[in-house]
LUMZA-589018 format. One line per field, with one value per residue (C-alpha): residue number from 1; chain; x, y, z. Coordinates in nm, 4 decimals. Layout:
REM residues N
n	NUM; ...
chain	A; ...
c1	X; ...
c2	Y; ...
c3	Z; ...
***
This chain:
REM residues 519
n	1; 2; 3; 4; 5; 6; 7; 8; 9; 10; 11; 12; 13; 14; 15; 16; 17; 18; 19; 20; 21; 22; 23; 24; 25; 26; 27; 28; 29; 30; 31; 32; 33; 34; 35; 36; 37; 38; 39; 40; 41; 42; 43; 44; 45; 46; 47; 48; 49; 50; 51; 52; 53; 54; 55; 56; 57; 58; 59; 60; 61; 62; 63; 64; 65; 66; 67; 68; 69; 70; 71; 72; 73; 74; 75; 76; 77; 78; 79; 80; 81; 82; 83; 84; 85; 86; 87; 88; 89; 90; 91; 92; 93; 94; 95; 96; 97; 98; 99; 100; 101; 102; 103; 104; 105; 106; 107; 108; 109; 110; 111; 112; 113; 114; 115; 116; 117; 118; 119; 120; 121; 122; 123; 124; 125; 126; 127; 128; 129; 130; 131; 132; 133; 134; 135; 136; 137; 138; 139; 140; 141; 142; 143; 144; 145; 146; 147; 148; 149; 150; 151; 152; 153; 154; 155; 156; 157; 158; 159; 160; 161; 162; 163; 164; 165; 166; 167; 168; 169; 170; 171; 172; 173; 174; 175; 176; 177; 178; 179; 180; 181; 182; 183; 184; 185; 186; 187; 188; 189; 190; 191; 192; 193; 194; 195; 196; 197; 198; 199; 200; 201; 202; 203; 204; 205; 206; 207; 208; 209; 210; 211; 212; 213; 214; 215; 216; 217; 218; 219; 220; 221; 222; 223; 224; 225; 226; 227; 228; 229; 230; 231; 232; 233; 234; 235; 236; 237; 238; 239; 240; 241; 242; 243; 244; 245; 246; 247; 248; 249; 250; 251; 252; 253; 254; 255; 256; 257; 258; 259; 260; 261; 262; 263; 264; 265; 266; 267; 268; 269; 270; 271; 272; 273; 274; 275; 276; 277; 278; 279; 280; 281; 282; 283; 284; 285; 286; 287; 288; 289; 290; 291; 292; 293; 294; 295; 296; 297; 298; 299; 300; 301; 302; 303; 304; 305; 306; 307; 308; 309; 310; 311; 312; 313; 314; 315; 316; 317; 318; 319; 320; 321; 322; 323; 324; 325; 326; 327; 328; 329; 330; 331; 332; 333; 334; 335; 336; 337; 338; 339; 340; 341; 342; 343; 344; 345; 346; 347; 348; 349; 350; 351; 352; 353; 354; 355; 356; 357; 358; 359; 360; 361; 362; 363; 364; 365; 366; 367; 368; 369; 370; 371; 372; 373; 374; 375; 376; 377; 378; 379; 380; 381; 382; 383; 384; 385; 386; 387; 388; 389; 390; 391; 392; 393; 394; 395; 396; 397; 398; 399; 400; 401; 402; 403; 404; 405; 406; 407; 408; 409; 410; 411; 412; 413; 414; 415; 416; 417; 418; 419; 420; 421; 422; 423; 424; 425; 426; 427; 428; 429; 430; 431; 432; 433; 434; 435; 436; 437; 438; 439; 440; 441; 442; 443; 444; 445; 446; 447; 448; 449; 450; 451; 452; 453; 454; 455; 456; 457; 458; 459; 460; 461; 462; 463; 464; 465; 466; 467; 468; 469; 470; 471; 472; 473; 474; 475; 476; 477; 478; 479; 480; 481; 482; 483; 484; 485; 486; 487; 488; 489; 490; 491; 492; 493; 494; 495; 496; 497; 498; 499; 500; 501; 502; 503; 504; 505; 506; 507; 508; 509; 510; 511; 512; 513; 514; 515; 516; 517; 518; 519
chain	A; A; A; A; A; A; A; A; A; A; A; A; A; A; A; A; A; A; A; A; A; A; A; A; A; A; A; A; A; A; A; A; A; A; A; A; A; A; A; A; A; A; A; A; A; A; A; A; A; A; A; A; A; A; A; A; A; A; A; A; A; A; A; A; A; A; A; A; A; A; A; A; A; A; A; A; A; A; A; A; A; A; A; A; A; A; A; A; A; A; A; A; A; A; A; A; A; A; A; A; A; A; A; A; A; A; A; A; A; A; A; A; A; A; A; A; A; A; A; A; A; A; A; A; A; A; A; A; A; A; A; A; A; A; A; A; A; A; A; A; A; A; A; A; A; A; A; A; A; A; A; A; A; A; A; A; A; A; A; A; A; A; A; A; A; A; A; A; A; A; A; A; A; A; A; A; A; A; A; A; A; A; A; A; A; A; A; A; A; A; A; A; A; A; A; A; A; A; A; A; A; A; A; A; A; A; A; A; A; A; A; A; A; A; A; A; A; A; A; A; A; A; A; A; A; A; A; A; A; A; A; A; A; A; A; A; A; A; A; A; A; A; A; A; A; A; A; A; A; A; A; A; A; A; A; A; A; A; A; A; A; A; A; A; A; A; A; A; A; A; A; A; A; A; A; A; A; A; A; A; A; A; A; A; A; A; A; A; A; A; A; A; A; A; A; A; A; A; A; A; A; A; A; A; A; A; A; A; A; A; A; A; A; A; A; A; A; A; A; A; A; A; A; A; A; A; A; A; A; A; A; A; A; A; A; A; A; A; A; A; A; A; A; A; A; A; A; A; A; A; A; A; A; A; A; A; A; A; A; A; A; A; A; A; A; A; A; A; A; A; A; A; A; A; A; A; A; A; A; A; A; A; A; A; A; A; A; A; A; A; A; A; A; A; A; A; A; A; A; A; A; A; A; A; A; A; A; A; A; A; A; A; A; A; A; A; A; A; A; A; A; A; A; A; A; A; A; A; A; A; A; A; A; A; A; A; A; A; A; A; A; A; A; A; A; A; A; A; A; A; A; A; A; A; A; A; A; A; A; A; A; A; A; A; A; A; A; A; A; A; A; A; A; A; A; A; A; A; A; A; A; A; A; A; A; A; A; A; A; A; A; A; A; A; A; A; A; A; A; A; A; A; A; A; A; A; A; A; A; A; A; A; A; A; A; A; A; A; A
c1	-14.0151; -13.9894; -13.6360; -13.5431; -13.6577; -13.4546; -13.1452; -13.1978; -13.2425; -12.9263; -12.7252; -12.8517; -12.7572; -12.4125; -12.3641; -12.4648; -12.2226; -11.9411; -12.0335; -12.0323; -11.7101; -11.5451; -11.6522; -11.5031; -11.1776; -11.0893; -11.0137; -10.9643; -10.7407; -10.9545; -11.2372; -11.0134; -10.9290; -10.6249; -10.5658; -10.3539; -10.2683; -9.8940; -9.9218; -10.1165; -9.9359; -10.1482; -9.9735; -10.2756; -10.5233; -10.3156; -10.2486; -10.6174; -10.7100; -10.4607; -10.5935; -10.9527; -10.8597; -10.6648; -10.9546; -11.1751; -10.9265; -10.7206; -10.7712; -10.6330; -10.5577; -10.5872; -10.4048; -10.5880; -10.4125; -10.2614; -9.9552; -9.9745; -9.7229; -9.6583; -9.4216; -9.3968; -9.6700; -9.7068; -9.7945; -10.0003; -10.0503; -10.2830; -10.2649; -10.1918; -10.0952; -10.2043; -10.0870; -10.3019; -10.1570; -10.0856; -10.0575; -9.7346; -9.6560; -9.4089; -9.1817; -9.2245; -8.9409; -8.9325; -9.0008; -8.8724; -8.8362; -9.1783; -9.1594; -9.0732; -9.0851; -8.7717; -8.5259; -8.5374; -8.3489; -7.9817; -7.8929; -7.5600; -7.4868; -7.5356; -7.1563; -7.1466; -7.3174; -7.3738; -7.6386; -7.8760; -7.8744; -7.9581; -8.2875; -8.6134; -8.8744; -8.7391; -8.8759; -9.1507; -9.3155; -9.2310; -9.3266; -9.1965; -9.3063; -9.5862; -9.7187; -9.9141; -9.8434; -9.7977; -9.7136; -9.8501; -9.9721; -9.8374; -9.7880; -9.4646; -9.2949; -9.0854; -8.8639; -8.8192; -8.7684; -8.5557; -8.1898; -7.9369; -7.6893; -7.7570; -7.8847; -7.9107; -7.9006; -8.1934; -8.5163; -8.7911; -8.5589; -8.6128; -8.3661; -8.5468; -8.8395; -8.9398; -8.8036; -8.9244; -8.8000; -8.8930; -9.1831; -9.3366; -9.5059; -9.4255; -9.4892; -9.3659; -9.4836; -9.5137; -9.4352; -9.1639; -8.9323; -8.7492; -8.4976; -8.5179; -8.2819; -8.0195; -8.2290; -8.5214; -8.5993; -8.4372; -8.5722; -8.4130; -8.5228; -8.8029; -8.8997; -9.1063; -9.0249; -9.1227; -9.0071; -9.1353; -9.1445; -9.0211; -8.8386; -8.5954; -8.4001; -8.1851; -7.9491; -7.7845; -7.8709; -8.1737; -8.2611; -8.0882; -8.2036; -8.0550; -8.0850; -8.3786; -8.4947; -8.6975; -8.6608; -8.7577; -8.6498; -8.7571; -8.8164; -8.6775; -8.5037; -8.2541; -8.0439; -7.8011; -7.5102; -7.3485; -7.4058; -7.5113; -7.8031; -7.9136; -7.7498; -7.7741; -7.6450; -7.6363; -7.5619; -7.5848; -7.8744; -8.1169; -7.8844; -7.7652; -7.6061; -7.8630; -7.7927; -7.9542; -8.0572; -8.2756; -8.2665; -8.3443; -8.2763; -8.3748; -8.4559; -8.3269; -8.1379; -7.8866; -7.7417; -7.5166; -7.6393; -7.7178; -7.9846; -8.3309; -8.2394; -8.3903; -8.7316; -8.7135; -8.5545; -8.2507; -7.9822; -7.7335; -7.4018; -7.1785; -6.8794; -6.6636; -6.3606; -6.1304; -6.2725; -6.0106; -6.2808; -6.4869; -6.3882; -6.4914; -6.7755; -7.0021; -7.1425; -7.4602; -7.3769; -7.5025; -7.3347; -7.3344; -7.1854; -7.0147; -7.2149; -7.1689; -7.2016; -7.4571; -7.3383; -7.5209; -7.6524; -7.8401; -7.8237; -7.9163; -7.8728; -7.9706; -8.0652; -7.9551; -7.8125; -7.5548; -7.4664; -7.2462; -7.2005; -6.9734; -7.0079; -7.0624; -6.9287; -6.9320; -6.7813; -6.7530; -6.5720; -6.7309; -6.7132; -7.0110; -7.0212; -7.0854; -7.1769; -7.3785; -7.3975; -7.4821; -7.4594; -7.5651; -7.6573; -7.5301; -7.4388; -7.2467; -7.1357; -6.9186; -6.8130; -6.6262; -6.3948; -6.4146; -6.6661; -6.6434; -6.4874; -6.4903; -6.3361; -6.2842; -6.1175; -6.1236; -6.2661; -6.4516; -6.7062; -6.8997; -6.8830; -6.5337; -6.4016; -6.5891; -6.3623; -6.2956; -6.5525; -6.5772; -6.6379; -6.7042; -6.9006; -6.9530; -7.0302; -7.0221; -7.1180; -7.2397; -7.1095; -7.0538; -6.8746; -6.7810; -6.5580; -6.4210; -6.2189; -5.9126; -6.0094; -5.7281; -5.6679; -5.6129; -5.5484; -5.4715; -5.7904; -6.0400; -5.9233; -6.1576; -6.0471; -6.0715; -5.8873; -5.8823; -5.6310; -5.3458; -5.4873; -5.8387; -5.8975; -6.1823; -6.2768; -6.4519; -6.4893; -6.6020; -6.5854; -6.7187; -6.8410; -6.7093; -6.6125; -6.4626; -6.3232; -6.1037; -5.9827; -5.6550; -5.3476; -5.0917; -4.7215; -4.5151; -4.3886; -4.7134; -4.6330; -4.3771; -4.5675; -4.6610; -5.0328; -5.1472; -5.3387; -5.5853; -5.7030; -5.8973; -6.0192; -6.3546; -6.3303; -6.3675; -6.1823; -6.0517; -5.8319; -5.5999; -5.5666; -5.3544; -5.3049; -5.0290; -5.2842; -5.5133; -5.7647; -5.8074; -5.6147; -5.6445; -5.4898; -5.5534; -5.7837; -5.8367; -6.0059; -6.0423; -6.1971; -6.1834; -6.3226; -6.4412; -6.3081; -6.2205; -6.0298; -5.9426; -5.8109; -5.8692; -5.5459; -5.1998; -5.1274; -4.8027; -4.9353; -5.0328; -5.3950; -5.3832; -5.1899; -5.2259; -5.0727; -5.1008; -5.3525; -5.3888; -5.5747; -5.6429; -5.7512; -5.7896; -5.9705; -6.0380; -5.9097; -5.8359; -5.6741; -5.4989; -5.1433; -4.8928; -4.5628; -4.3345; -4.5989; -4.6755; -5.0268; -4.9883; -4.7733; -4.7750; -4.6567; -4.6681; -4.9063; -4.9723; -5.1682; -5.2106; -5.3106; -5.4063; -5.5792; -5.6425; -5.5209; -5.4162; -5.0393; -4.9716; -4.9074; -5.1148; -4.9406; -4.9452; -4.7530; -4.7316; -4.5641; -4.4307; -4.2733; -4.2466; -4.3228; -4.4307; -4.6290
c2	1.5325; 1.3939; 1.5299; 1.3677; 1.0279; 1.0714; 1.1644; 0.8691; 0.6292; 0.7646; 0.7229; 0.3650; 0.2812; 0.4406; 0.2469; -0.0755; -0.0014; 0.0511; -0.2729; -0.4711; -0.3031; -0.3804; -0.7439; -0.7701; -0.5897; -0.7200; -1.0828; -1.1726; -1.4786; -1.6024; -1.6558; -1.8984; -2.1078; -1.9262; -1.9342; -1.6786; -1.9111; -1.9300; -2.3064; -2.3655; -2.3447; -2.1188; -2.1481; -2.2973; -2.0526; -1.7440; -1.8563; -1.9438; -1.5876; -1.4480; -1.6778; -1.5690; -1.2009; -1.2526; -1.4370; -1.1338; -0.8910; -0.8112; -0.6816; -0.6647; -0.9792; -0.8857; -1.0294; -0.9361; -0.9366; -1.2757; -1.4918; -1.6592; -1.9290; -1.9852; -2.1130; -1.9525; -1.7019; -1.6720; -1.3174; -1.2353; -0.9153; -0.6480; -0.7881; -0.6042; -0.7960; -0.5850; -0.6682; -0.5012; -0.3702; -0.6789; -0.9130; -1.1134; -1.3210; -1.5814; -1.7797; -2.1377; -2.3919; -2.6623; -3.0186; -3.3326; -3.1583; -2.9926; -2.6160; -2.3345; -2.3586; -2.5027; -2.2615; -2.2137; -2.4587; -2.3752; -2.1328; -2.1206; -1.7786; -1.8698; -1.8755; -1.4981; -1.4190; -1.5670; -1.8362; -1.5887; -1.3681; -1.6552; -1.7713; -1.6092; -1.8859; -2.0020; -1.6909; -1.6302; -1.3877; -1.4491; -1.2897; -1.3144; -1.1146; -0.9362; -0.5826; -0.3564; -0.5280; -0.4012; -0.5140; -0.2678; -0.2206; -0.1760; -0.5484; -0.7474; -1.0086; -1.2348; -1.4722; -1.7022; -2.0156; -1.8565; -1.9410; -1.6650; -1.8566; -2.0501; -2.4060; -2.5421; -2.9034; -2.8749; -2.9336; -2.6915; -2.4348; -2.0626; -1.7764; -1.4515; -1.2651; -1.0977; -1.2089; -1.0274; -1.0623; -0.8823; -0.6927; -0.3528; -0.1014; -0.2364; -0.0661; -0.1879; 0.0456; 0.0786; -0.2842; -0.4145; -0.7029; -0.9019; -1.1715; -1.1604; -1.4507; -1.3739; -1.0752; -0.8886; -0.7618; -0.8866; -0.7000; -0.7952; -0.6365; -0.4524; -0.1164; 0.1611; 0.0356; 0.2309; 0.1316; 0.3740; 0.3816; 0.0244; -0.0928; -0.3759; -0.5555; -0.7804; -1.0603; -1.0231; -0.7846; -0.5641; -0.4183; -0.5445; -0.3519; -0.5256; -0.4339; -0.2045; 0.1200; 0.4103; 0.3357; 0.5423; 0.4446; 0.6815; 0.7134; 0.3685; 0.2475; -0.0297; -0.2321; -0.4741; -0.5683; -0.8440; -0.7461; -0.4558; -0.2404; -0.0516; -0.2048; -0.1326; -0.4070; -0.4819; -0.8526; -1.0956; -1.2659; -1.1977; -1.3598; -1.0287; -0.7081; -0.4472; -0.1191; -0.0055; 0.3507; 0.6442; 0.5782; 0.8210; 0.7287; 0.9832; 1.0280; 0.6846; 0.5669; 0.2818; 0.1016; -0.1915; -0.2731; -0.6241; -0.8083; -0.7436; -0.4343; -0.1906; -0.3523; -0.3470; -0.0009; -0.0980; -0.0530; -0.2781; -0.4069; -0.6908; -0.5493; -0.3296; -0.1244; -0.3957; -0.6583; -0.7430; -0.8185; -0.5062; -0.3439; -0.6258; -0.7754; -0.4706; -0.3818; -0.1871; 0.0872; 0.2060; 0.0275; 0.0195; -0.3153; -0.5513; -0.7249; -0.4662; -0.6213; -0.3678; -0.0612; 0.2280; 0.5532; 0.8541; 0.7775; 1.0297; 0.9660; 1.2426; 1.3263; 0.9973; 0.8991; 0.6224; 0.5057; 0.2242; 0.0933; 0.1296; 0.4297; 0.4687; 0.2210; 0.2791; -0.0134; -0.1403; -0.4724; -0.6633; -0.4252; -0.1989; 0.1776; 0.3992; 0.7544; 1.0511; 0.9833; 1.2497; 1.1887; 1.4860; 1.5745; 1.2689; 1.2429; 0.9480; 0.8460; 0.5552; 0.4453; 0.1170; 0.1452; 0.4370; 0.7155; 0.6587; 0.3937; 0.4449; 0.1562; 0.0572; -0.2836; -0.5903; -0.8911; -0.9512; -1.2065; -1.2157; -1.3235; -1.3618; -1.0625; -0.7983; -0.4923; -0.3291; -0.0768; 0.3005; 0.5265; 0.8965; 1.2075; 1.1494; 1.4267; 1.3801; 1.6896; 1.8102; 1.5149; 1.5250; 1.2276; 1.1667; 0.8837; 0.6910; 0.3683; 0.3212; -0.0074; -0.1945; -0.4528; -0.1896; 0.1433; 0.3178; 0.2134; 0.4930; 0.7152; 0.7945; 0.5714; 0.6434; 0.3896; 0.2830; 0.0403; 0.0925; 0.2167; 0.2626; 0.5885; 0.7196; 1.0445; 1.3713; 1.3354; 1.6264; 1.6238; 1.9347; 2.0592; 1.7615; 1.7415; 1.4181; 1.3231; 1.0106; 0.7936; 0.7465; 0.6641; 0.5296; 0.6107; 0.7520; 0.3994; 0.3413; 0.6109; 0.4053; 0.0762; -0.0517; -0.0230; -0.3431; -0.3253; -0.6085; -0.5705; -0.8955; -0.9360; -0.8735; -0.5006; -0.4100; -0.1459; -0.3832; -0.5567; -0.2538; -0.2354; 0.0734; 0.3402; 0.6039; 0.8853; 0.9263; 1.1444; 1.0667; 0.8396; 0.8808; 0.6501; 0.6404; 0.9420; 1.2114; 1.5489; 1.5649; 1.8619; 1.8851; 2.1943; 2.3170; 2.0159; 1.9905; 1.6849; 1.6107; 1.3110; 1.2041; 1.0116; 1.1255; 1.0339; 1.0943; 1.0437; 1.3195; 1.4158; 1.3420; 1.1071; 1.1324; 0.8542; 0.8646; 1.1487; 1.3945; 1.7219; 1.7826; 2.1049; 2.1564; 2.4690; 2.5926; 2.2843; 2.2729; 1.9403; 1.8657; 1.7298; 1.6157; 1.7884; 1.7368; 1.5580; 1.6986; 1.7932; 1.6198; 1.3483; 1.3535; 1.0606; 1.0734; 1.3693; 1.6297; 1.9557; 1.9837; 2.3051; 2.4332; 2.7518; 2.8499; 2.5184; 2.5403; 2.5087; 2.5136; 2.8219; 2.8536; 2.6149; 2.4958; 2.1831; 2.0932; 1.7587; 1.5761; 1.2333; 1.2577; 1.5675; 1.6556; 1.9698
c3	11.5867; 11.2358; 11.2053; 11.5376; 11.4102; 11.0936; 11.2961; 11.5341; 11.2398; 11.0774; 11.3985; 11.4423; 11.0851; 11.1343; 11.4594; 11.2871; 11.0030; 11.2525; 11.4307; 11.1055; 10.9980; 11.3320; 11.3099; 10.9628; 11.0506; 11.3972; 11.4739; 11.8390; 11.8672; 12.1597; 11.9111; 11.7248; 12.0306; 12.1726; 12.5473; 12.7306; 13.0175; 12.9549; 12.9025; 12.5815; 12.2488; 12.0284; 11.6917; 11.5115; 11.6618; 11.5769; 11.2225; 11.1795; 11.2789; 11.0277; 10.7544; 10.8243; 10.8102; 10.4905; 10.3280; 10.3956; 10.2410; 10.5495; 10.8997; 11.2522; 11.4502; 11.8171; 12.1164; 12.4391; 12.7762; 12.8539; 12.7976; 12.4579; 12.3657; 11.9974; 11.7335; 11.3885; 11.3066; 10.9302; 10.8339; 10.5268; 10.3288; 10.4664; 10.8191; 11.1430; 11.4545; 11.7506; 12.1025; 12.3657; 12.6885; 12.9000; 12.6022; 12.5838; 12.2768; 12.3978; 12.1693; 12.2874; 12.3166; 12.0508; 12.1736; 11.9986; 11.6640; 11.6839; 11.6846; 11.4488; 11.0720; 10.9201; 10.7569; 10.3813; 10.1619; 10.1275; 9.8483; 9.6652; 9.8146; 10.1806; 10.2256; 10.1765; 10.5080; 10.8524; 10.9055; 11.0618; 10.7520; 10.5171; 10.6711; 10.7839; 10.8185; 11.1543; 11.3253; 11.5777; 11.3312; 10.9651; 10.6346; 10.2766; 9.9703; 10.1568; 10.1514; 10.3850; 10.7160; 11.0714; 11.4242; 11.6797; 12.0353; 12.3858; 12.4457; 12.4425; 12.2281; 12.4494; 12.2571; 12.5538; 12.3455; 12.0741; 12.0466; 12.0721; 11.8599; 11.5425; 11.5954; 11.2400; 11.3601; 11.6011; 11.4110; 11.5034; 11.6607; 11.6092; 11.6370; 11.5448; 11.6961; 11.3670; 11.0282; 10.7159; 10.3587; 10.0344; 10.1883; 10.1113; 10.3414; 10.6882; 11.0227; 11.3620; 11.6341; 12.0138; 12.1020; 12.3348; 12.2475; 12.5148; 12.4240; 12.0455; 11.9820; 11.7186; 11.6028; 11.7552; 11.4040; 11.0844; 10.7830; 10.4497; 10.1240; 10.3046; 10.1505; 10.3077; 10.6571; 10.9695; 11.3192; 11.5822; 11.9627; 11.9981; 12.3115; 12.2502; 12.5230; 12.3076; 12.3929; 12.0499; 11.7646; 11.8176; 11.4751; 11.1596; 10.8534; 10.5524; 10.1822; 10.2625; 10.1032; 10.2434; 10.6143; 10.9181; 11.2697; 11.5457; 11.9194; 12.0028; 12.3217; 12.2519; 12.4935; 12.3321; 12.5605; 12.3539; 11.9910; 11.7716; 11.8757; 11.5676; 11.2625; 10.8916; 10.6629; 10.2903; 10.2686; 9.9756; 10.1513; 9.8647; 9.6120; 9.4714; 9.5975; 9.7010; 9.8769; 10.1981; 10.1155; 10.2100; 10.5841; 10.8664; 11.2281; 11.4932; 11.8617; 11.9653; 12.2731; 12.2624; 12.5662; 12.6508; 13.0006; 13.1236; 12.9295; 13.0689; 13.2673; 13.0193; 13.0644; 13.4438; 13.4510; 13.6586; 13.3880; 13.5655; 13.4380; 13.5500; 13.3617; 13.5824; 13.4916; 13.6251; 13.3882; 13.1238; 12.8692; 12.9242; 12.5954; 12.3659; 12.5675; 12.5829; 12.2430; 12.1791; 11.9201; 11.5838; 11.2950; 10.9158; 10.8094; 10.8503; 10.5762; 10.3017; 9.9559; 9.8347; 10.0252; 10.1912; 10.0425; 10.1778; 10.5499; 10.8206; 11.1958; 11.4376; 11.7965; 11.9512; 12.2893; 12.3506; 12.7014; 12.8301; 12.4769; 12.1804; 11.9549; 11.5797; 11.3212; 10.9453; 10.7560; 10.4018; 10.3947; 10.1062; 9.8110; 9.8741; 9.8259; 10.1285; 10.0321; 10.1539; 10.5263; 10.7856; 11.1609; 11.3758; 11.7349; 11.9218; 12.2880; 12.4363; 12.7864; 12.8989; 12.5503; 12.5758; 12.2757; 12.0295; 11.9615; 11.5851; 11.3634; 10.9857; 10.7967; 10.4350; 10.4028; 10.1819; 10.3610; 10.0296; 10.1437; 9.8170; 9.4525; 9.3136; 9.1236; 9.3244; 9.3713; 9.7068; 9.8191; 9.8267; 10.1279; 10.0628; 10.1559; 10.5274; 10.7763; 11.1543; 11.3535; 11.6919; 11.8919; 12.2685; 12.4271; 12.7901; 12.9177; 12.6201; 12.6245; 12.8364; 13.0009; 13.1784; 12.9051; 12.6345; 12.8085; 12.4787; 12.3034; 12.2522; 11.9694; 11.6848; 11.3956; 11.0219; 10.8080; 10.4467; 10.2955; 10.0483; 9.7203; 9.8598; 10.0440; 10.2549; 10.0818; 10.1642; 10.5408; 10.7592; 11.1402; 11.3148; 11.6536; 11.8455; 12.2128; 12.3497; 12.6926; 12.6924; 12.9776; 12.7877; 12.9992; 12.7485; 12.7321; 12.4464; 12.3773; 12.1871; 11.9306; 11.7406; 11.7428; 11.3993; 11.3313; 11.1565; 10.8294; 10.9058; 10.5461; 10.5077; 10.8651; 11.0263; 11.1029; 11.4669; 11.6719; 11.9366; 11.6773; 11.6810; 12.0582; 12.1334; 11.8654; 11.8395; 11.8963; 12.1945; 12.0089; 11.6382; 11.4048; 11.0250; 10.7642; 10.3879; 10.3787; 10.1140; 10.1617; 10.5383; 10.7210; 11.1024; 11.2740; 11.6152; 11.8032; 12.1738; 12.3037; 12.6672; 12.8612; 13.2212; 13.2783; 13.1775; 12.8184; 12.6299; 12.2780; 12.0338; 11.9805; 11.6067; 11.3814; 11.0019; 10.7942; 10.4151; 10.4235; 10.1365; 10.1620; 10.5331; 10.7039; 11.0812; 11.2051; 11.5595; 11.7400; 12.1134; 12.2018; 12.5266; 12.5001; 12.7554; 12.8208; 12.5230; 12.3160; 11.9706; 11.8663; 11.5291; 11.3791; 10.9989; 10.7879; 10.4080; 10.4169; 10.1449; 10.1436; 10.5186; 10.6952; 11.0411; 11.1536; 11.5153; 11.6520; 12.0152; 12.0526; 11.6784; 11.4678; 11.1543; 10.9205; 10.5625; 10.4707; 10.1030; 10.1681; 10.4740; 10.4888; 10.8671; 11.0691; 11.4232; 11.5017
***
């Protein structure tokens, strides 16, 4: 009996300790005056709850079920925002200049990136120089009052759902984001960043991860019909060049369906094959760049699905170094322009005197692609594109275990068209329209390895599968590429040290040097 009393007393004390602990750690925004009626603006109440938690050393600020309007929520260190199932945090519309926090004061380097990449304060959720923060729960962030395009002249306007700068140890998990404005998530200079099981239905960029280190993105569903879906950048937005490095992206799905149709499960699209703008209008895709001052290092992308979107873009345009990139186990369907676009050019939006970038040691493997390109406006668009510029080569590229089915449909007249350099332009595949190859086009490349590749087209195409222009050190192994009657498998221009082995329709070949040769 005595022992029973001791046990009971211990349990009561433990229960009391949990109760006290819970009271200290959890801060319900309703207790601070918030109302989930979809009418009341709760900015003061939410920020008061965060301030109270911060004063006590940190804690979780809870949003129960309800519709909570707000302007800028100012995060603090050691704070978790938790949105319960049924909770919707709604970005309110500014009224007569009253609304979101004003953007930061202009910096001398703002000219080196777009407006959206120069400011963070004008966000629905904002944090700068924080550590140990999280946004979690099964609720939703709805940026209803956020602007999709930059509105620098409208006082109180906001254009990002989540804007974080110079933060450490950040987790964003399980939430949904609808209508994120210019960005659903803009993380700049954020290290030890985890984004897991997030659903984003974006009207522009979904996730922009800029100048960040030690990043994990996993199990996310992203719909981004008019801009990039999952985007790594390395801008000059911090006032100096900083690489985005040590990034793993896995088990994600990326779409380009109509805005809002991921959340309702309908996956609709207004763009039909007959639309002349279908190629350029539908975006989605995984991209590294275009902002690329600091470069990208140690990047791994695996086990992802792309549908009704663009494919993979790897770009250095502003002097950054891209190196050690692995992309593996990807499946794509209905790709609107090209399955992969690797580009080194010299837009050079950055401090004067910065040299052109470097792009090396990239491996793309185990890729399966169905229905690429070939829209009516540009029927020849769709080839995989790998392009440096004169004097600056893409180096050490491996493509293996790849199967691609193209719409194609171009004539042999396209073979002799001059392919523009577009050296100082914004790099995007549509700028090249039709290429002289239906399958893969390589220009200014060194040390290229292509193996176990199958290429097919759905509409008659009279172009070769591969064109190599100013390529040095290229080996093709076990390649089965469809070609039309009379069309060569390869066109070589200014190529050295080229070889084939077990390539369908081509005898095993070694070419030491070729100014112009068809195979």
